[in-house]
C-alpha positions in Angstrom: 30.4 -16.6 15.5 26.8 -17.1 16.5 24.2 -14.4 16.9 24.5 -14.1 20.7 28.3 -13.8 20.7 28.0 -11.2 17.9 25.7 -9.2 20.1 28.1 -9.4 23.0 31.0 -8.3 20.9 29.1 -5.3 19.5 28.1 -4.3 23.1 31.7 -4.6 24.2 32.8 -2.1 21.4 36.2 -3.9 21.1 37.5 -2.8 17.7 39.0 -6.2 16.7 35.7 -8.0 17.5 33.2 -5.4 16.2 33.5 -5.8 12.4 33.0 -9.6 12.3 30.1 -9.2 14.7 28.5 -6.6 12.5 28.6 -9.0 9.6 26.7 -11.6 11.6 24.1 -9.0 12.6 23.7 -7.9 9.0 22.7 -11.5 8.1 20.9 -12.7 11.2 20.1 -9.7 13.4 16.7 -8.3 14.2 15.5 -4.7 14.5 16.1 -4.8 18.2 19.9 -4.9 17.4 19.7 -1.7 15.4 20.2 0.7 18.3 23.4 -1.1 19.5 24.8 -1.1 15.9 24.1 2.6 15.3 25.7 3.4 18.7 29.1 2.3 17.3 29.1 5.4 15.0 30.2 7.4 18.0 33.5 5.5 18.3 34.9 7.8 15.5 36.8 4.9 13.8 36.3 5.3 10.0 36.7 1.6 9.3 34.1 0.7 11.9 31.8 3.5 10.8 31.8 2.1 7.3 31.0 -1.3 8.6 28.2 0.1 10.8 26.6 1.8 7.8 26.7 -1.3 5.7 25.5 -3.5 8.5 22.6 -1.2 9.6 21.4 -0.7 6.1 21.5 -4.4 5.3 19.8 -5.2 8.6 17.0 -2.7 8.0 16.5 -3.7 4.3 16.4 -7.5 5.2 13.9 -7.0 8.0 11.7 -4.7 5.8 11.6 -7.3 3.1 11.1 -10.3 5.4 8.6 -8.7 7.8 7.0 -5.9 5.8 3.4 -6.8 6.6 4.2 -7.2 10.3 5.5 -3.7 10.7 3.2 -0.6 11.1 3.3 2.0 8.3 5.0 4.4 10.8 7.8 1.9 11.6 8.3 1.1 7.9 8.7 4.8 7.1 11.0 5.5 10.0 13.3 2.5 9.1 13.4 3.5 5.4 14.3 7.1 6.4 17.2 5.8 8.5 18.3 3.5 5.8 18.3 6.2 3.2 20.2 8.7 5.4 22.9 6.1 6.1 23.4 4.7 2.6 23.0 7.1 -0.3 23.2 4.2 -2.8 20.4 2.2 -1.0 18.1 2.7 -4.1 20.6 0.7 -6.2 20.8 -2.0 -3.5 17.0 -2.4 -3.3 16.8 -2.5 -7.1 18.9 -5.6 -7.1 16.2 -7.3 -5.1 13.5 -6.2 -7.6 15.2 -8.4 -10.2 15.9 -11.4 -8.1 14.2 -14.8 -8.6 12.1 -14.7 -5.4 8.6 -13.2 -6.3 7.8 -12.2 -2.7 11.2 -10.6 -2.2 10.7 -8.7 -5.5 7.3 -7.4 -4.4 8.6 -6.3 -1.0 11.5 -4.4 -2.7 9.0 -2.5 -4.8 7.0 -1.6 -1.7 10.1 -0.4 0.0 10.9 1.8 -2.9 7.5 3.4 -2.3 8.7 4.5 1.1 11.7 6.3 -0.4 9.5 8.5 -2.6 11.5 11.6 -2.0 14.4 10.1 -3.9 14.2 11.2 -7.6 15.4 7.9 -8.9 12.4 6.1 -7.5 9.9 7.4 -10.0 12.0 6.4 -12.9 12.3 2.8 -11.6 8.6 2.6 -10.9 7.8 3.9 -14.4 9.8 1.0 -15.8 8.1 -1.5 -13.5 4.7 -0.7 -14.9 5.8 -2.8 -17.9 6.6 -5.8 -15.8 5.1 -9.2 -16.7 4.4 -10.0 -13.1 1.0 -8.6 -12.4 1.6 -8.0 -8.7 4.7 -6.0 -9.4 3.0 -4.0 -12.1 -0.1 -3.3 -10.0 2.0 -2.2 -7.0 4.2 0.0 -9.1 1.2 1.8 -10.6 -0.3 2.4 -7.2 2.9 3.9 -5.9 3.5 5.9 -9.1 0.2 7.6 -8.6 1.7 9.4 -5.6 4.8 10.5 -7.4 3.9 11.8 -10.9 2.8 15.3 -11.5 -0.3 16.4 -13.5 1.7 16.7 -16.7 3.2 13.2 -16.4 0.0 11.2 -16.0 0.2 9.7 -19.5 2.3 6.9 -18.0 -0.6 5.9 -15.9 -3.4 6.6 -18.4 -1.9 4.1 -20.8 -2.6 1.4 -18.2 -6.4 1.8 -18.1 -6.5 -0.7 -21.0 -4.1 -3.2 -19.4 -5.4 -6.8 -19.8 -5.2 -7.5 -16.1 -8.2 -6.3 -13.9 -6.1 -5.7 -10.9 -3.7 -3.4 -12.8 -6.7 -1.4 -14.2 -8.2 -1.1 -10.7 -4.9 0.2 -9.2 -4.6 2.6 -12.2 -7.9 4.2 -11.3 -6.7 4.6 -7.7 -3.5 6.2 -8.9 -5.5 8.6 -11.1 -7.7 9.6 -8.2 -4.5 10.4 -6.2 -3.4 12.9 -8.9 -6.4 15.0 -8.0 -6.8 16.3 -11.6 -10.4 17.1 -12.5 -9.5 17.0 -16.2 -9.4 13.2 -15.8 -13.2 13.1 -15.1 -14.2 12.5 -18.8 -11.8 9.6 -19.0 -13.0 8.0 -15.8 -16.6 8.4 -16.7 -16.1 5.9 -19.5 -15.4 3.2 -16.9 -18.3 3.9 -14.5 -20.2 0.8 -15.7 -17.1 -1.5 -16.0 -18.1 -5.2 -15.5 -15.5 -5.7 -12.9 -16.7 -4.8 -9.4 -13.4 -3.4 -8.1 -12.8 -1.3 -11.1 -16.3 0.1 -11.1 -16.2 0.8 -7.3 -12.8 2.6 -7.6 -14.1 4.6 -10.6 -17.2 5.8 -8.7 -15.1 6.7 -5.6 -12.6 8.6 -7.8 -15.4 10.5 -9.6 -16.9 11.5 -6.3 -13.6 12.7 -4.8 -12.8 14.6 -8.0 -16.1 16.6 -7.8 -18.4 14.4 -9.9 -21.1 14.1 -7.2 -23.8 12.6 -9.4 -22.9 9.0 -9.0 -26.1 8.0 -7.1 -27.8 6.0 -9.9 -24.6 4.0 -10.6 -24.0 3.4 -6.9 -27.6 2.3 -6.3 -27.3 -0.1 -9.2 -24.2 -1.6 -7.7 -25.8 -2.2 -4.3 -28.9 -3.6 -5.9 -26.9 -6.0 -8.1 -27.5 -9.7 -7.8 -23.8 -10.4 -7.8 -22.4 -10.3 -4.2 -19.0 -9.0 -5.3 -20.6 -6.0 -7.1 -23.0 -5.4 -4.1 -20.1 -5.5 -1.6 -18.0 -3.1 -3.7 -20.9 -0.7 -3.9 -21.3 -0.8 -0.1 -17.5 -0.2 0.2 -17.9 3.0 -1.9 -20.6 4.2 0.5 -18.3 3.5 3.5 -15.6 5.6 1.8 -17.6 8.6 0.5 -20.6 8.7 2.9 -23.1 9.4 0.0 -26.6 8.9 1.3 -30.1 8.7 -0.2 -33.2 7.0 1.1 -32.7 4.3 -1.5 -29.1 3.7 -0.6 -30.0 3.5 3.1 -32.7 0.9 2.3 -30.4 -1.2 0.1 -27.6 -1.1 2.7 -30.1 -2.1 5.4 -31.5 -5.0 3.4 -27.9 -6.1 2.7 -27.5 -6.9 6.4 -29.6 -10.1 5.9 -27.5 -11.3 2.9 -26.1 -14.8 2.9 -22.7 -13.4 2.0 -20.5 -12.5 4.9 -18.6 -10.1 2.7 -21.8 -8.2 1.8 -22.9 -8.1 5.4 -19.5 -6.8 6.7 -19.5 -4.0 4.1 -23.1 -3.1 4.8 -22.2 -2.7 8.5 -19.4 -0.4 7.6 -21.6 1.7 5.2 -24.4 2.1 7.7 -22.0 3.1 10.5 -20.6 5.8 8.2 -24.1 7.1 7.3 -24.9 7.7 11.0 -28.6 8.5 10.4 -31.5 7.4 12.7 -32.7 5.0 10.0 -29.2 3.6 9.5 -29.0 3.1 13.3 -32.3 1.3 13.2 -31.1 -1.1 10.6 -28.0 -1.8 12.6 -30.0 -2.4 15.8 -32.7 -4.6 14.4 -31.0 -6.4 11.5 -27.3 -6.3 12.5 -25.4 -9.4 13.8 -26.2 -8.6 17.4 -29.9 -8.6 16.7 -29.8 -12.3 15.6 
């Protein structure tokens, strides 16, 4: 049975044709088929209802994994909610994908778990994944875990500040910021001059959001750095927190004439956030449109 015939059979709602058709849609269907599949629940046939639940859950999970980046956050969340309501054991099903051989599929499965954060099993799975060898899996798990653990369970994340991988450490800082615990400030302060641009930028942003407003000297040093990555990350922090001093404005303005497209783009974002007459002047006379 091909996909078109399967769709016709589902639409016809003929009992003897529906179940084989649902299997085809599970394996090949798109999200546009979901409404027709779920409509079969109204037939009141227990056998068909079971097949519908399995088919809809599989269809959603497959499309989330295969098209995760193409879907908006709102659509992802809606689909995951539907999937979880239909299939109470969906966490176990997704966990199977986490341990498959396809690295991209594994990463998508972890991201889907993050959408199911209300399920108590998710936190335990993510806590195990922070020990994964795969850096992308580990970094993603840390980022998601930051939204789930309470202030008394943060030791899981704190232990990762010394991870050998820079991306994991940077994500760990983001996770710690998400906890909103001001008692973490002394720990984060130790990393405010980290040699990695992303880690240092995340640390300064986290310090500022947690109440440590005196990050100006460190931020000015980042933007005045000869390294373009460090400069761009400093400008990114400005675009996130809106911190402004005459020196920061000047450095951001001068960054508009950098040879690095990355630096220029972040300088534009920073100056647009500052919204001062001086920032507007830099944008007008040194921005891309002025050239």
